[in-house]
C-alpha positions as CSV (number, residue, x, y, z in Angstrom):
1,X,0.0,0.0,0.0
2,X,1.6,3.2,-1.2
3,X,2.0,6.2,1.1
4,X,1.9,9.8,-0.1
5,X,3.7,12.3,2.2
6,X,2.9,16.0,2.1
7,X,2.6,19.1,4.4
8,X,-1.0,19.6,5.4
9,X,-2.8,22.7,4.1
10,X,-4.3,24.1,7.3
11,X,-7.2,25.6,5.4
12,X,-8.5,22.2,4.5
13,X,-6.5,19.6,6.2
14,X,-7.1,20.3,9.9
15,X,-10.4,18.4,10.0
16,X,-8.6,15.1,9.0
17,X,-5.8,15.8,11.4
18,X,-8.3,16.4,14.2
19,X,-10.1,13.1,13.4
20,X,-6.8,11.2,13.5
21,X,-5.7,12.9,16.7
22,X,-9.0,12.0,18.4
23,X,-8.7,8.4,17.3
24,X,-5.1,8.0,18.6
25,X,-5.0,10.2,21.7
26,X,-7.1,10.2,24.9
27,X,-7.3,13.9,25.4
28,X,-10.7,15.3,26.3
29,X,-12.7,17.4,23.9
30,X,-11.9,20.6,25.7
31,X,-8.1,20.2,25.2
32,X,-8.5,18.8,21.6
33,X,-10.5,21.9,20.7
34,X,-7.9,24.2,22.2
35,X,-5.1,22.3,20.4
36,X,-6.6,22.6,16.9
37,X,-8.2,26.0,17.3
38,X,-5.3,27.7,19.0
39,X,-2.1,25.7,18.6
40,X,-2.2,23.9,15.3
41,X,-3.1,27.0,13.3
42,X,-0.1,29.0,14.5
43,X,2.4,30.1,11.9
44,X,5.3,28.4,13.7
45,X,3.6,25.0,13.4
46,X,3.7,22.6,10.5
47,X,1.9,19.3,10.1
48,X,3.5,16.5,8.0
49,X,1.0,13.9,6.9
50,X,1.0,10.5,5.3
51,X,-2.0,9.6,3.1
52,X,-3.2,6.1,2.1
53,X,-6.5,5.0,0.6
54,X,-7.3,8.7,0.1
55,X,-7.2,9.6,3.7
56,X,-4.8,10.9,6.4
57,X,-3.4,7.9,8.2
58,X,-0.2,9.1,9.8
59,X,1.0,12.5,11.0
60,X,3.4,14.5,13.1
61,X,3.7,18.1,14.2
62,X,6.7,20.4,14.1
63,X,6.8,23.5,16.2
64,X,9.6,26.1,15.8
65,X,10.5,27.5,19.2
66,X,12.8,30.2,20.5
67,X,15.0,28.7,23.2
68,X,17.5,30.5,25.5
69,X,20.8,29.6,27.1
70,X,22.6,32.2,29.3
71,X,20.5,34.8,27.6
72,X,21.5,33.8,24.1
73,X,18.6,33.0,21.8
74,X,18.6,29.6,20.1
75,X,16.5,28.1,17.4
76,X,14.6,25.0,18.5
77,X,12.3,22.5,16.9
78,X,9.8,20.4,18.9
79,X,8.4,17.2,17.3
80,X,5.0,16.1,18.8
81,X,1.6,14.8,18.0
82,X,3.1,11.7,16.4
83,X,0.2,9.5,15.4
84,X,-0.7,6.6,13.1
85,X,-4.2,5.2,12.8
86,X,-4.3,1.7,14.4
87,X,-5.2,0.0,11.1
88,X,-2.1,1.4,9.4
89,X,0.5,0.7,12.0
90,X,3.6,-1.6,11.6
91,X,3.9,-0.7,7.9
92,X,6.8,1.7,8.3
93,X,4.7,4.8,7.6
94,X,5.8,6.8,10.6
95,X,9.5,5.9,9.9
96,X,9.1,7.6,6.5
97,X,7.4,10.6,8.0
98,X,10.2,10.9,10.5
99,X,12.9,10.7,7.8
100,X,11.1,13.4,5.8
101,X,10.8,15.6,8.9
102,X,14.4,15.2,9.8
103,X,15.5,16.1,6.3
104,X,13.5,19.3,6.6
105,X,14.9,20.0,10.1
106,X,18.5,19.5,8.8
107,X,17.8,22.0,5.9
108,X,16.7,24.6,8.4
109,X,19.8,24.1,10.7
110,X,17.9,24.2,14.0
111,X,20.3,24.4,17.0
112,X,18.2,22.0,19.1
113,X,15.6,19.3,18.2
114,X,13.7,17.6,20.9
115,X,10.6,15.6,21.7
116,X,8.7,14.3,24.7
117,X,8.2,10.6,23.9
118,X,5.8,8.0,25.2
119,X,8.1,5.2,23.7
120,X,11.8,6.2,23.9
121,X,13.2,3.1,22.1
122,X,11.4,4.0,18.8
123,X,13.2,7.3,18.4
124,X,16.7,6.0,19.2
125,X,17.1,4.7,15.6
126,X,16.6,8.3,14.3
127,X,19.5,9.6,16.5
128,X,17.6,10.8,19.5
129,X,19.2,10.4,22.9
130,X,17.3,10.4,26.3
131,X,18.6,13.3,28.5
132,X,15.9,13.3,31.1
133,X,13.6,10.6,32.5
134,X,10.0,11.0,33.4
135,X,9.4,11.4,37.1
136,X,7.0,12.7,39.7
137,X,9.0,14.2,42.5
138,X,7.5,14.9,45.9
139,X,7.8,18.6,47.0
140,X,8.9,18.7,50.6
141,X,7.0,21.3,52.7
142,X,9.4,24.0,53.9
143,X,9.2,26.0,57.1
144,X,8.6,29.7,56.9
145,X,6.0,32.3,56.1
146,X,3.9,31.9,53.0
147,X,3.9,34.5,50.2
148,X,1.1,35.7,48.0
149,X,0.3,33.6,45.0
150,X,-1.9,34.9,42.2
151,X,-3.2,33.0,39.2
152,X,-2.7,34.7,35.9
153,X,-5.5,34.8,33.4
154,X,-5.6,35.6,29.7
155,X,-6.1,39.3,29.0
156,X,-4.1,40.5,32.1
157,X,-1.4,42.0,29.9
158,X,0.2,43.9,32.8
159,X,0.7,40.8,35.0
160,X,1.7,38.7,32.0
161,X,4.3,41.2,31.0
162,X,5.6,41.4,34.5
163,X,5.9,37.6,34.7
164,X,7.6,37.3,31.3
165,X,10.1,40.0,32.2
166,X,10.9,38.2,35.5
167,X,11.3,34.8,33.6
168,X,13.6,36.2,31.0
169,X,15.8,38.1,33.4
170,X,16.0,35.1,35.8
171,X,16.7,32.4,33.2
172,X,19.2,34.5,31.3
173,X,21.6,33.7,34.2
174,X,21.3,30.0,33.9
175,X,23.5,27.7,31.8
176,X,20.6,25.4,30.9
177,X,18.6,25.5,27.7
178,X,15.1,26.7,28.5
179,X,12.0,27.9,26.6
180,X,12.1,31.6,26.1
181,X,9.2,32.7,28.3
182,X,8.3,36.0,26.6
183,X,4.9,37.6,26.5
184,X,3.8,35.6,23.4
185,X,4.8,32.3,25.0
186,X,3.0,33.0,28.3
187,X,-0.1,34.0,26.5
188,X,-0.3,30.8,24.6
189,X,0.8,28.8,27.7
190,X,-2.1,30.3,29.6
191,X,-4.6,29.2,27.0
192,X,-3.2,25.7,27.2
193,X,-3.3,25.8,31.0
194,X,-6.9,26.8,31.0
195,X,-7.7,23.9,28.6
196,X,-6.0,21.5,31.1
197,X,-7.6,23.0,34.2
198,X,-4.0,24.0,35.2
199,X,-2.5,27.5,35.5
200,X,0.4,29.9,35.7
201,X,1.0,31.7,39.0
202,X,2.9,34.8,40.2
203,X,4.4,34.6,43.7
204,X,5.1,37.9,45.4
205,X,6.7,39.0,48.7
206,X,5.1,41.5,51.2
207,X,6.4,44.4,49.2
208,X,4.7,43.2,46.0
209,X,8.0,42.3,44.3
210,X,7.8,39.1,42.2
211,X,9.7,36.2,43.6
212,X,8.8,33.3,41.3
213,X,6.6,32.1,38.4
214,X,5.1,28.7,38.9
215,X,3.5,26.7,36.1
216,X,1.3,23.7,36.6
217,X,-0.1,21.1,34.2
218,X,-2.2,18.0,34.3
219,X,-0.8,14.5,34.5
220,X,-2.6,11.2,34.1
221,X,-6.3,11.9,34.6
222,X,-7.3,15.4,35.8
223,X,-4.7,15.7,38.6
224,X,-2.8,19.0,38.5
225,X,1.0,19.0,39.3
226,X,3.7,21.6,39.4
227,X,5.7,21.5,36.2
228,X,8.0,24.5,36.4
229,X,9.2,26.9,39.0
230,X,11.2,29.9,37.8
231,X,13.1,31.7,40.6
232,X,16.5,33.1,41.3
233,X,17.6,30.6,44.0
234,X,17.0,26.9,43.2
235,X,16.9,26.1,46.9
236,X,13.7,28.2,47.1
237,X,11.8,26.3,44.4
238,X,9.9,24.1,46.9
239,X,8.9,27.1,49.0
240,X,7.5,28.9,46.1
241,X,5.7,25.8,44.8
242,X,4.1,25.4,48.3
243,X,2.9,29.1,48.1
244,X,0.8,28.0,45.2
245,X,-0.2,24.6,46.6
246,X,-1.4,26.3,49.8
247,X,-3.4,28.9,47.9
248,X,-4.8,26.5,45.3
249,X,-5.5,23.1,46.9
250,X,-6.2,21.4,43.5
251,X,-2.5,21.5,42.9
252,X,-0.8,18.4,44.2
253,X,2.6,18.6,46.0
254,X,4.6,16.9,43.3
255,X,6.8,18.1,40.5
256,X,6.0,16.5,37.2
257,X,9.1,16.1,35.0
258,X,8.6,15.2,31.4
259,X,11.1,12.9,29.6
260,X,13.2,14.7,27.1
261,X,15.0,13.3,24.0
262,X,17.4,15.4,22.0
263,X,18.7,14.7,18.5
264,X,22.2,13.3,19.2
265,X,24.1,16.4,18.2
266,X,22.6,18.4,21.1
267,X,22.7,15.6,23.7
268,X,25.6,17.3,25.5
269,X,23.5,20.3,26.4
270,X,21.9,20.7,29.8
271,X,18.2,21.2,29.3
272,X,15.3,22.3,31.6
273,X,12.6,22.1,28.9
274,X,9.3,21.1,30.5
275,X,6.8,21.9,27.8
276,X,4.3,19.9,25.9
277,X,3.0,22.3,23.3
């Protein structure tokens, strides 16, 4: 059975992509709607599709991202939404899509290519190396006075800009590769958080000065976990996470760390990417 590989035209191909996505993944309708109405249509997203029998049977998404290390911008590419309809699996279709995608990535000379896999062994043959394992780390409750935690909402441009500025200044001092958390990123991440029943929080001291930005996300089921804590002192991460946990009881006291695989050329880099879309 022959496979035709092409980039999807978003004006007409998203309906097929959404149908395949719903068939393969277990995300609820709220998140799926967000994903295709907000994320898939973005200019920095491309969808590579494999067609057989006149229909889309296999696909993957590429998202161009701006990364940062010690304040220096880096070009990144995130591979995600890798899916093949059950009837068409074990035919080598996804392997052909991955090869096509990697040829495109090579031509664009991205500085870092990464993915968050469900099955790590599959991607090793394409040159990906695991640099961080999946884990749920308990957040020890610290002693000391709690600070004020405020949940950001879409449209609060002043608070979003304040949080973005804090993240950029703070993470520019680190020697790890991170997602550049500018205003545009935080706006889209807020929309994702709302679709996941999660959130982004600003933690402030008594003077009103921002101390940390805490990001949460859902894990298996509807449970909400801390996924990122941006702050100046790493030893304070648990304390700032607990400021959010105390104020918003739906957040469980665990740090959810996603597995990360990098294309082999970038495997020597230290990464702190904890981002799904």
